[in-house]
C-alpha positions in Angstrom: -3.2 -13.5 0.3 -3.9 -14.3 3.9 -4.1 -18.0 3.2 -0.9 -17.9 1.2 0.9 -16.1 4.0 -0.5 -18.5 6.6 -1.1 -15.8 9.2 -3.9 -15.8 11.8 -6.7 -13.5 10.7 -10.5 -13.1 10.6 -12.6 -11.8 7.8 -15.6 -9.7 8.6 -17.9 -9.6 5.6 -21.4 -8.1 5.1 -24.2 -8.6 2.6 -27.9 -8.8 2.4 -29.4 -12.0 3.9 -30.6 -13.2 0.6 -27.0 -13.2 -0.8 -25.4 -15.0 2.2 -25.7 -18.5 0.6 -23.8 -17.2 -2.5 -21.1 -15.3 -0.6 -20.2 -17.2 2.5 -19.3 -20.7 1.1 -16.7 -19.2 -1.2 -15.1 -17.2 1.7 -15.2 -20.2 4.0 -13.3 -22.3 1.4 -10.3 -19.9 1.9 -9.8 -21.6 5.3 -9.9 -18.3 7.2 -12.5 -17.7 9.9 -15.3 -15.5 8.6 -17.8 -13.4 10.6 -20.9 -12.4 8.7 -22.7 -9.1 9.2 -26.1 -8.6 7.7 -26.5 -5.3 5.7 -29.6 -3.9 4.0 -28.1 -4.4 0.6 -25.1 -6.1 -1.0 -22.4 -4.0 -2.6 -22.0 -5.0 -6.3 -19.6 -3.7 -9.0 -18.3 -4.6 -12.4 -14.8 -4.0 -13.9 -13.8 -3.9 -17.6 -10.1 -3.6 -18.6 -8.9 -1.8 -21.7 -5.1 -2.3 -21.8 -3.7 -0.8 -18.6 -6.9 1.2 -18.0 -10.1 0.0 -16.4 -13.7 1.1 -16.2 -15.7 0.4 -13.1 -19.4 0.5 -12.6 -21.0 0.5 -9.2 -24.2 -1.5 -9.5 -25.4 -1.4 -5.9 -24.1 0.1 -2.7 -23.9 -1.8 0.6 -25.5 -0.3 3.7 -23.4 1.9 6.0 -21.7 -0.1 8.8 -22.8 1.1 12.3 -20.3 2.0 15.1 -21.7 -1.1 17.0 -19.8 -3.3 14.6 -16.7 -2.5 16.7 -18.2 -4.7 19.5 -18.0 -7.8 17.3 -15.8 -10.3 19.3 -13.4 -10.8 16.4 -12.8 -7.1 16.2 -12.7 -6.6 19.9 -9.9 -9.1 20.1 -7.8 -7.6 17.3 -4.9 -5.1 17.6 -4.7 -4.4 13.9 -7.6 -3.9 11.5 -7.8 -3.2 7.8 -11.0 -1.6 6.5 -11.8 -1.8 2.8 -14.9 0.2 1.8 -16.3 0.1 -1.7 -17.5 3.7 -1.4 -17.5 6.7 1.0 -20.9 5.8 2.4 -19.8 2.4 3.7 -17.9 3.5 6.9 -19.0 6.9 8.4 -16.5 8.8 10.6 -18.2 7.5 13.8 -17.8 3.9 12.7 -14.1 4.4 11.9 -13.6 6.1 15.3 -15.2 3.1 17.0 -13.1 0.6 15.0 -9.9 2.5 15.7 -10.4 2.4 19.5 -7.5 0.4 21.1 -6.1 -0.8 17.8 -4.2 0.3 14.7 -6.6 1.0 11.9 -5.6 0.7 8.2 -8.0 2.2 5.6 -8.2 1.5 1.9 -8.3 5.0 0.4 -10.7 4.0 -2.3 -13.3 4.7 0.4 -12.3 8.4 0.3 -12.5 9.1 -3.5 -15.5 6.9 -4.5 -18.8 8.8 -4.1 -21.6 6.9 -2.4 -23.7 6.5 -5.6 -24.3 3.9 -8.3 -23.3 4.2 -11.9 -20.0 4.6 -13.7 -17.3 5.3 -11.1 -15.6 8.7 -11.3 -13.2 9.5 -8.5 -13.5 12.8 -6.7 -11.8 14.4 -3.6 -14.9 15.6 -1.8 -14.4 13.4 1.4 -15.0 14.4 5.0 -11.7 15.1 6.7 -13.1 13.5 9.8 -12.8 10.1 8.0 -9.1 10.2 8.5 -8.9 11.4 12.1 -8.5 8.0 13.6 -6.6 6.3 10.7 -3.1 5.0 11.4 -2.3 3.7 7.9 -3.8 4.9 4.7 -3.3 2.8 1.6 -3.9 4.6 -1.8 -3.6 3.6 -5.4 -1.7 6.1 -7.5 -4.9 7.2 -9.2 -6.6 7.7 -5.9 -3.7 9.8 -4.5 -3.8 12.0 -7.7 -7.6 12.4 -7.3 -7.2 13.5 -3.7 -4.0 15.6 -3.9 -3.1 16.1 -7.6 0.4 14.6 -6.9 2.2 12.0 -4.8 5.0 14.2 -3.3 6.0 14.3 0.3 4.5 17.7 1.0 1.1 16.6 -0.5 1.0 13.4 1.4 1.8 15.2 4.7 -1.4 17.3 4.2 -3.6 14.2 4.7 -2.7 14.3 8.4 -2.2 10.5 8.6 1.0 9.3 10.2 1.6 6.5 7.6 0.5 6.6 4.0 1.4 4.0 1.3 0.8 4.8 -2.4 0.9 1.8 -4.7 2.3 2.5 -8.2 1.6 -0.8 -9.9 4.8 -2.2 -11.6 6.8 0.9 -10.4 6.5 -0.2 -6.7 5.2 2.1 -4.0 5.7 5.3 -2.1 5.9 5.0 1.7 5.3 8.1 3.8 6.2 7.7 7.5 7.8 9.8 10.2 7.3 12.8 8.0 9.4 11.5 5.1 8.4 9.8 1.8 10.5 7.0 0.2 10.1 5.1 -3.1 10.2 1.3 -2.8 10.7 -0.6 -6.1 9.4 -4.0 -7.0 10.0 -6.8 -9.4 8.0 -6.4 -12.6 5.5 -9.2 -13.4 4.2 -9.3 -17.0 1.2 -10.8 -18.6 -0.7 -11.3 -15.3 -4.2 -10.1 -14.4 -3.6 -7.2 -11.9 -7.1 -7.4 -10.4 -6.7 -7.5 -6.6 -3.0 -6.8 -6.5 -3.5 -3.6 -4.5 -5.7 -5.5 -2.0 -3.1 -8.2 -1.7 -0.4 -5.6 -1.1 -2.5 -3.9 1.6 -2.9 -7.3 3.4 0.8 -8.2 3.1 1.9 -4.8 4.2 -0.3 -5.0 7.4 0.9 -8.5 8.1 4.5 -7.3 8.0 3.8 -4.2 10.1 1.9 -6.2 12.7 5.0 -8.5 12.9 7.2 -5.6 13.7 8.6 -4.5 10.4 9.2 -0.8 9.8 7.1 0.8 7.0 9.7 0.8 4.2 10.7 -2.8 5.0 7.1 -3.8 5.2 6.5 -2.3 1.7 9.4 -4.2 0.2 8.2 -7.5 1.8 4.6 -6.9 0.6 5.8 -6.1 -2.9 7.7 -9.4 -3.0 4.7 -11.3 -1.7 2.4 -9.8 -4.3 4.9 -10.7 -7.1 5.1 -14.2 -5.8 1.3 -14.4 -5.8 1.0 -13.1 -9.3 3.6 -15.4 -10.8 2.2 -18.5 -9.0 5.1 -19.0 -6.5 2.9 -18.1 -3.5 -0.4 -19.9 -3.1 
């Protein structure tokens, strides 16, 4: 999505040293600067789709990122940062606090509801509230919001304590909570396309729009259009 939007950005990726030759060349071919961080292990997972449902198995967890990662030059120079953990164990509260210092921090909410263990993924709401203390924008898939809160209403989203929350609803668009109010944002339906990665693409496009000065609802509309264009092949 970043390449398609042609916006300046840097990817920070981590894996075990033994897996670096397999991971880095593919990322480098995207044409976006990549900074590699060695981790004790490499996060691995598998996804199987059954109609609109999917089954995910976490095969291996990556090591926890330390607070010192915030001193990486690419991060130190950034004013907006999106963090996408595979599991709750990836980014401890102290690391998120360090990453949020002097910048707007966006967090993929899968890191709240995915326990730090291997095996079949089953979402649960048992996260540390301190994880959200320094988060400016929280992106949740609908299933993640339901696992955390049991609903996606305005009052429920307010209890998270995050000033800006975006809940993606797949083909039904998204819910944007900002300034204490929640608003539904529709989208153009795209049929017969593999939805894998659509939520990640939305998060990237949303942050690009917010960093460019768009207000939350307008950013969600623009991100929805960008994802639709990506899925139907009009945006490459």
